SEDRENLO-451295 format. One record per residue (C-alpha): residue number from 1; chain; x, y negated, z. Coordinates in nm, 4 decimals. Each point is the difference from the previous one (the first is absolute). Layout:
<atoms>
 panu lummi       c1       c2       c3
  NUM     A        X        Y        Z
...
</atoms>
This chain:
<atoms>
 panu lummi       c1       c2       c3
    1     A  -5.2669   7.4982   3.0807
    2     A  -0.2690  -0.1129   0.1733
    3     A   0.2300  -0.3403   0.1602
    4     A   0.1474  -0.0587  -0.3559
    5     A  -0.3621  -0.0113  -0.1459
    6     A  -0.1351  -0.2802   0.2815
    7     A   0.3484  -0.1694  -0.0529
    8     A  -0.0832   0.0120  -0.3981
    9     A  -0.3659  -0.1623   0.0201
   10     A   0.1226  -0.2697   0.2640
   11     A   0.0624  -0.3285  -0.1835
   12     A   0.3093  -0.1914   0.0695
   13     A   0.0958  -0.3462  -0.0735
   14     A  -0.0235  -0.0777  -0.3606
   15     A   0.3474  -0.1215  -0.1549
   16     A  -0.1829  -0.3234  -0.1199
   17     A  -0.2557  -0.1654   0.2484
   18     A  -0.0824  -0.3433   0.0902
   19     A  -0.2981  -0.1889   0.1557
   20     A  -0.0406  -0.4203   0.0014
   21     A  -0.0267  -0.1878   0.3263
   22     A  -0.3162  -0.0202   0.1236
   23     A   0.1236  -0.3225   0.2591
   24     A   0.1067  -0.3023  -0.2225
   25     A   0.0934  -0.3107   0.1912
   26     A   0.1094  -0.3445  -0.1972
   27     A   0.3025  -0.1659   0.1637
   28     A  -0.0501  -0.1702   0.2989
   29     A  -0.0024  -0.4228  -0.0507
   30     A   0.1532  -0.1470   0.3388
   31     A  -0.0946  -0.3248   0.0129
   32     A   0.0544  -0.2333   0.3420
   33     A  -0.2600  -0.2197   0.2366
   34     A  -0.1458  -0.0727   0.3223
   35     A  -0.1664   0.2720   0.1929
   36     A  -0.3320  -0.1984   0.0715
   37     A  -0.0043  -0.0388  -0.3655
   38     A  -0.1158   0.3890  -0.1005
   39     A  -0.3653  -0.0700  -0.1258
   40     A   0.1552  -0.3198  -0.2649
   41     A   0.1617   0.1617  -0.3260
   42     A   0.1733  -0.3285  -0.0975
   43     A   0.1884  -0.0596   0.3157
   44     A   0.2478   0.2534  -0.0902
   45     A   0.3319  -0.0602  -0.2006
   46     A   0.2339   0.2474  -0.1972
   47     A   0.3024   0.1168   0.1646
   48     A   0.2596  -0.0926  -0.2096
   49     A   0.3900   0.1689   0.0674
   50     A   0.2981  -0.1713   0.0245
   51     A   0.3836   0.0827   0.0066
   52     A   0.1667   0.0079   0.3574
   53     A   0.3498   0.0010  -0.0303
   54     A   0.2090   0.1141   0.3366
   55     A   0.3200   0.0620   0.1280
   56     A  -0.0107   0.3032   0.1920
   57     A   0.2584   0.2866   0.1368
   58     A   0.0184   0.3795  -0.1646
   59     A  -0.1980   0.2210   0.2836
   60     A   0.0104   0.3264  -0.1783
   61     A   0.1548   0.3379   0.1029
   62     A   0.3504   0.0890  -0.1317
   63     A   0.0833  -0.3837  -0.0794
   64     A   0.4190  -0.0342   0.0396
   65     A   0.1590  -0.2266   0.2472
   66     A   0.0605  -0.2498  -0.2485
   67     A  -0.3199  -0.0095  -0.1367
   68     A  -0.1388  -0.0890   0.3648
   69     A   0.1321  -0.3479  -0.0068
   70     A  -0.1168  -0.0185  -0.3470
   71     A  -0.3342  -0.2784  -0.0319
   72     A  -0.2609   0.2274  -0.2331
   73     A  -0.1830  -0.3057  -0.2031
   74     A  -0.3678   0.1092  -0.0263
   75     A  -0.2158  -0.1281  -0.3033
   76     A  -0.3777   0.1185  -0.0704
   77     A  -0.3136  -0.0804   0.0197
   78     A  -0.2092  -0.1248   0.3372
   79     A  -0.3972  -0.0943   0.0666
   80     A  -0.1210  -0.1870   0.2794
   81     A  -0.3166  -0.1804   0.0760
   82     A   0.0330  -0.3666  -0.0082
   83     A   0.0228  -0.1376   0.3548
   84     A  -0.2984  -0.1892   0.0504
   85     A  -0.1806   0.3851  -0.0713
   86     A  -0.0641   0.2702   0.1807
   87     A  -0.1690   0.2987  -0.1397
   88     A   0.0886   0.2340  -0.3284
   89     A  -0.2754   0.1098  -0.1972
   90     A   0.0384   0.2884  -0.2113
   91     A  -0.2781   0.1178  -0.2301
   92     A  -0.0298   0.2504  -0.2740
   93     A  -0.2651   0.2560  -0.1426
   94     A  -0.0068   0.3491  -0.0115
   95     A  -0.2462   0.2544  -0.2224
   96     A  -0.0985   0.3163   0.1013
   97     A  -0.0964   0.2422  -0.2651
   98     A  -0.1794   0.3345  -0.0185
   99     A   0.1244   0.3301  -0.2140
  100     A   0.2683   0.1103   0.2429
  101     A   0.0105   0.3027  -0.1214
  102     A   0.0122  -0.0803  -0.3646
  103     A   0.3520   0.0794  -0.1406
  104     A   0.1840  -0.2566  -0.2623
  105     A   0.2317   0.2661  -0.1111
  106     A  -0.0333   0.4144   0.0385
  107     A   0.1693   0.2575  -0.2011
  108     A  -0.2131   0.2954   0.1788
  109     A  -0.3867  -0.0111  -0.0011
  110     A  -0.0809   0.2453   0.2253
  111     A   0.2068  -0.1911   0.2896
  112     A  -0.2311  -0.2978  -0.0644
  113     A  -0.2926   0.1917  -0.0293
  114     A   0.0898   0.1422   0.3826
  115     A   0.0931  -0.3243   0.1334
  116     A  -0.3489  -0.1431  -0.1085
  117     A  -0.1590   0.2659   0.1559
  118     A   0.1827  -0.0018   0.2996
  119     A  -0.0019  -0.4231   0.0440
  120     A  -0.4187   0.0121  -0.0334
  121     A  -0.0046   0.2909   0.2670
  122     A   0.2042  -0.2479   0.2153
  123     A  -0.2192  -0.3230  -0.0867
  124     A  -0.2550   0.1996   0.0897
  125     A   0.0630   0.1704   0.2727
  126     A   0.2831  -0.2860   0.1587
  127     A  -0.1169  -0.3220  -0.1700
  128     A   0.2536  -0.2852  -0.0899
  129     A  -0.1258  -0.1881   0.2941
  130     A   0.2760   0.0830   0.2655
  131     A   0.2875  -0.0870  -0.3015
  132     A  -0.1847  -0.3396  -0.0747
  133     A  -0.0560  -0.0703   0.3759
  134     A   0.4297  -0.0144   0.0330
  135     A   0.0338  -0.1778  -0.3023
  136     A  -0.2467  -0.2406   0.1011
  137     A   0.1553   0.0062   0.3752
  138     A   0.3208  -0.1191  -0.2027
  139     A  -0.1554  -0.3180  -0.1266
  140     A  -0.1599  -0.0806   0.3562
  141     A   0.3119   0.0116   0.1561
  142     A   0.2143  -0.2218  -0.2629
  143     A   0.2696   0.2947  -0.0525
  144     A   0.0481  -0.1666  -0.3385
  145     A   0.1856  -0.2768   0.1862
  146     A   0.2418   0.1807   0.0724
  147     A   0.3230  -0.2127   0.1697
  148     A  -0.2543  -0.2728   0.0256
  149     A  -0.2466   0.1486   0.2014
  150     A   0.2489   0.0058   0.3022
  151     A   0.0362  -0.2593   0.2257
  152     A  -0.2676  -0.1770  -0.1198
  153     A  -0.2228  -0.1463   0.2724
  154     A  -0.3257   0.0694  -0.1653
  155     A  -0.1099   0.2172  -0.3067
  156     A  -0.3156   0.0248  -0.1512
  157     A  -0.1383   0.1501  -0.3286
  158     A  -0.3195  -0.0553  -0.2220
  159     A  -0.0850   0.3059  -0.2394
  160     A  -0.2995  -0.1322  -0.3118
  161     A  -0.1545   0.2186  -0.2464
  162     A   0.0584  -0.1905  -0.3026
  163     A  -0.3122   0.1267  -0.1519
  164     A  -0.2459  -0.0806   0.3251
  165     A   0.1502  -0.2807   0.1984
  166     A  -0.2358   0.0421   0.2929
  167     A   0.1739   0.3042   0.0263
  168     A   0.3079  -0.1443   0.2332
  169     A   0.1936   0.1780   0.3009
  170     A   0.1977  -0.2548   0.1941
  171     A   0.2758   0.1545   0.2684
  172     A   0.0564  -0.2761   0.2317
  173     A   0.2527   0.2286   0.1992
  174     A   0.1892   0.1863  -0.2851
  175     A   0.3346   0.0259   0.2301
  176     A  -0.2282   0.1998   0.2316
  177     A  -0.1106   0.2317  -0.2519
  178     A   0.2401   0.3126   0.0464
  179     A   0.2725   0.1046  -0.2865
  180     A   0.0128   0.3411   0.0990
  181     A  -0.3256   0.1050   0.1802
  182     A  -0.2705   0.0698  -0.2286
  183     A  -0.2526   0.1012   0.2193
  184     A  -0.0631  -0.3607   0.0948
  185     A  -0.3987  -0.0877   0.0665
  186     A  -0.0891  -0.2785  -0.2493
  187     A  -0.3307  -0.0712  -0.1462
  188     A   0.1130  -0.2923  -0.2801
  189     A   0.3427   0.2852  -0.1135
  190     A  -0.2985   0.2642   0.0101
  191     A  -0.1753  -0.2141  -0.2176
  192     A   0.2447  -0.0829  -0.2322
  193     A   0.0818   0.3607  -0.0653
  194     A  -0.3518   0.0938  -0.0698
  195     A   0.0438  -0.2197  -0.3178
  196     A   0.3591   0.1218  -0.0510
  197     A  -0.1266   0.3569   0.0119
  198     A  -0.2936  -0.0374  -0.2391
  199     A   0.2186  -0.1771  -0.2599
  200     A   0.2723   0.3008   0.0279
  201     A  -0.3192   0.2689  -0.0351
  202     A  -0.1967  -0.1761  -0.2639
  203     A   0.2515  -0.2335  -0.2122
  204     A  -0.2169  -0.2604   0.1013
  205     A   0.1724  -0.3577  -0.0786
  206     A   0.1758  -0.1243   0.3129
  207     A   0.2257  -0.3095   0.0234
  208     A   0.0775  -0.1023   0.3625
  209     A   0.1487  -0.3681   0.0648
  210     A   0.2394  -0.0070   0.2763
  211     A   0.1120  -0.3189   0.1929
  212     A   0.2031   0.0067   0.2998
  213     A   0.1235  -0.2784   0.1996
  214     A   0.2862   0.0154   0.2994
  215     A   0.0942  -0.2715   0.2327
  216     A   0.3479   0.0406  -0.0855
  217     A   0.0969  -0.3635   0.1842
  218     A   0.1050  -0.3354  -0.1621
  219     A   0.3021   0.0225  -0.3029
  220     A   0.0448   0.3794   0.0807
  221     A   0.1872   0.1707  -0.2095
  222     A  -0.2036   0.2615  -0.2258
  223     A   0.0553   0.3476  -0.1884
  224     A  -0.1031   0.0001  -0.3727
  225     A   0.1164   0.3730  -0.1339
  226     A   0.3765   0.0434  -0.1421
  227     A   0.0324   0.0517  -0.3576
  228     A   0.2045   0.2505  -0.0974
  229     A   0.2654  -0.1890  -0.2514
  230     A   0.3865  -0.0095  -0.0879
  231     A   0.1778  -0.2574   0.2788
  232     A   0.2459   0.0124  -0.2501
  233     A  -0.1391  -0.1744  -0.2146
  234     A   0.0261  -0.3528   0.1678
  235     A   0.1678   0.0918   0.3156
  236     A  -0.3549   0.0164   0.2357
  237     A   0.0187   0.2604   0.2665
  238     A  -0.4184  -0.0188  -0.0209
  239     A  -0.2969  -0.0814  -0.2158
  240     A  -0.3464  -0.0163   0.0884
  241     A  -0.2861   0.0269  -0.1618
  242     A  -0.2540  -0.2715  -0.1423
  243     A  -0.2970  -0.0057  -0.2029
  244     A  -0.1329  -0.2672  -0.2620
  245     A  -0.3144  -0.1907   0.1332
  246     A  -0.2175  -0.2571  -0.2347
  247     A   0.1592  -0.2009   0.3043
  248     A   0.3520   0.1045  -0.0451
  249     A   0.2570   0.2548   0.1206
  250     A  -0.1197   0.1821   0.3658
  251     A   0.2202   0.2418   0.2143
  252     A  -0.1659   0.3485  -0.0626
  253     A  -0.0428   0.3270   0.1316
  254     A   0.0402   0.2976  -0.2237
  255     A  -0.3211   0.1836  -0.1010
  256     A   0.2332   0.3349   0.0822
  257     A   0.0948  -0.1440   0.3535
  258     A  -0.3784  -0.0836   0.0457
  259     A  -0.1255   0.3520  -0.1331
  260     A   0.2731   0.1854   0.2271
  261     A  -0.1417  -0.1644   0.2812
  262     A  -0.3584   0.1235  -0.0414
  263     A   0.0545   0.3594  -0.0531
  264     A   0.2383   0.0169   0.3088
  265     A  -0.2601   0.2378   0.1057
  266     A   0.1810   0.3279   0.0650
  267     A   0.0205   0.1122   0.3814
  268     A  -0.0712   0.3719  -0.0686
  269     A   0.4018   0.0730  -0.0472
  270     A   0.1574   0.2009   0.2325
  271     A   0.2075  -0.2251   0.2093
  272     A   0.3777   0.0965   0.0565
  273     A  -0.0338  -0.0731   0.3569
  274     A  -0.2620  -0.1122   0.2730
  275     A  -0.1213  -0.3424  -0.0646
  276     A  -0.2732  -0.1671   0.2443
  277     A  -0.1051  -0.1656  -0.3494
  278     A   0.0432   0.1876  -0.3226
  279     A   0.0898  -0.3000  -0.2345
  280     A  -0.2031  -0.0121  -0.3204
  281     A   0.1797   0.0393  -0.3195
  282     A  -0.0774  -0.0479  -0.3684
  283     A  -0.1274   0.2452  -0.2008
  284     A   0.2957   0.2206  -0.2236
  285     A  -0.0027   0.2977  -0.0903
  286     A   0.3404   0.0920   0.2104
  287     A  -0.1204  -0.2560   0.2597
  288     A   0.2963  -0.2183  -0.0869
  289     A   0.1019  -0.2555   0.1863
  290     A   0.3075  -0.2040  -0.1256
  291     A   0.0777  -0.2487   0.2939
  292     A   0.0131   0.2824   0.1785
  293     A   0.2114   0.2268  -0.2386
  294     A  -0.2415   0.3114   0.0882
  295     A  -0.2953   0.1912  -0.1524
  296     A  -0.2482   0.1046   0.2491
  297     A  -0.1914   0.2713  -0.2102
  298     A   0.2478   0.2602  -0.0843
  299     A  -0.0279   0.3189  -0.2026
  300     A  -0.3724   0.2007   0.0772
  301     A  -0.1057  -0.3538   0.1891
  302     A   0.0623  -0.2173  -0.3710
  303     A  -0.3112  -0.1230  -0.2220
  304     A   0.1052   0.3245  -0.2365
  305     A  -0.0066   0.2953   0.2318
  306     A  -0.3402  -0.1053   0.1252
  307     A  -0.1616  -0.0593  -0.3853
  308     A   0.0933   0.3304  -0.0479
  309     A  -0.2112   0.0884   0.2696
  310     A  -0.2420  -0.2117  -0.0148
  311     A  -0.0964   0.0912  -0.3609
  312     A   0.0262   0.3879   0.0681
  313     A  -0.2445  -0.0435   0.2811
  314     A   0.2471   0.1078   0.2871
  315     A  -0.0409  -0.1462   0.3404
  316     A   0.0983  -0.3441   0.0262
  317     A  -0.1206  -0.2329   0.2817
  318     A  -0.1871  -0.2978  -0.0399
  319     A   0.3093  -0.2244   0.1041
  320     A   0.2145   0.1600  -0.3042
  321     A  -0.3243  -0.0239  -0.2512
  322     A  -0.0248  -0.3665   0.0663
  323     A   0.3943  -0.0263  -0.0619
  324     A  -0.0564   0.1699  -0.3854
  325     A  -0.2801  -0.2143  -0.0397
  326     A   0.1796  -0.3045   0.1372
  327     A   0.2914   0.0463  -0.2756
  328     A  -0.2465   0.0471  -0.2323
  329     A  -0.1409  -0.3568   0.0705
  330     A   0.3865  -0.1357   0.0334
  331     A   0.0889   0.1464  -0.3580
  332     A   0.2841   0.0747  -0.1988
  333     A   0.1873   0.2576  -0.2213
  334     A  -0.0483   0.3117   0.2255
  335     A   0.1633   0.2612  -0.3047
  336     A   0.1730   0.2881   0.1077
  337     A   0.2381   0.2441  -0.1385
  338     A  -0.0948   0.2472  -0.2576
  339     A  -0.0225   0.3811   0.1918
</atoms>
């Protein structure tokens, strides 16, 4: 009977539960210029998309012998720097918000009451700065450039507080800042993390402007976000993302892609094999990584298992608590099944 009473008093995940995102990036503008003109805003021009049609071969697994010798006509969008310019500039803003424990939808008040109390304890005992440092590091290392970061001769990132331009951080060796080890010692990252943590904790307005410069080479291809569209509409095999600006259309990165890079901070999952360096994955309730066809947080290490333990005052490691709070920052619809 005692066990049943204990279970009855435990809060479970509501069938209606949602949180808004607390990290809101804009889309990223992709412009072209020269490496030495980083401090001259007028020296940068929009990168425009263009069509490219190629005669390729069919090389995917499982093609028939007849198909092996048939040409494969590839028609899609492409983007590159002009031949006289060597550097890609990506610009976006990112807003950090507070009220992390405030649900936008919830049908079980007792759950939210417990969550708020547990979050208050976390904020007091642990604080938001360890999480904020991970987000700050992913701005400093230019992870958000994704494929554009690979093979660049140099990458520089400038982060500026739009409300106080004297608060600005320049990361001149962004490629040397780790993508996976979040124990790096860097005073600039620490200072930026303190500003982000203050916004998380107090709800004080914070909008950062982020500018990244990647020296990729004269005329080299760059990689905007790819659009999910019906390729049968006009037979294109690839659609890339464009943004309408006052200076015309410009290749761009989706805000979702930038946001995914910023929240790629989960190194607390249990790896399935021994690794010298455990790759960071994006904060997701089940640790899902669709590009690898895997989920790194199965039953008992997923968000919902840990969240129920967390709000019911069961023992959780500091890392597990970080994971729960990082999911609240991520936001989303977290409703469970009615019991």
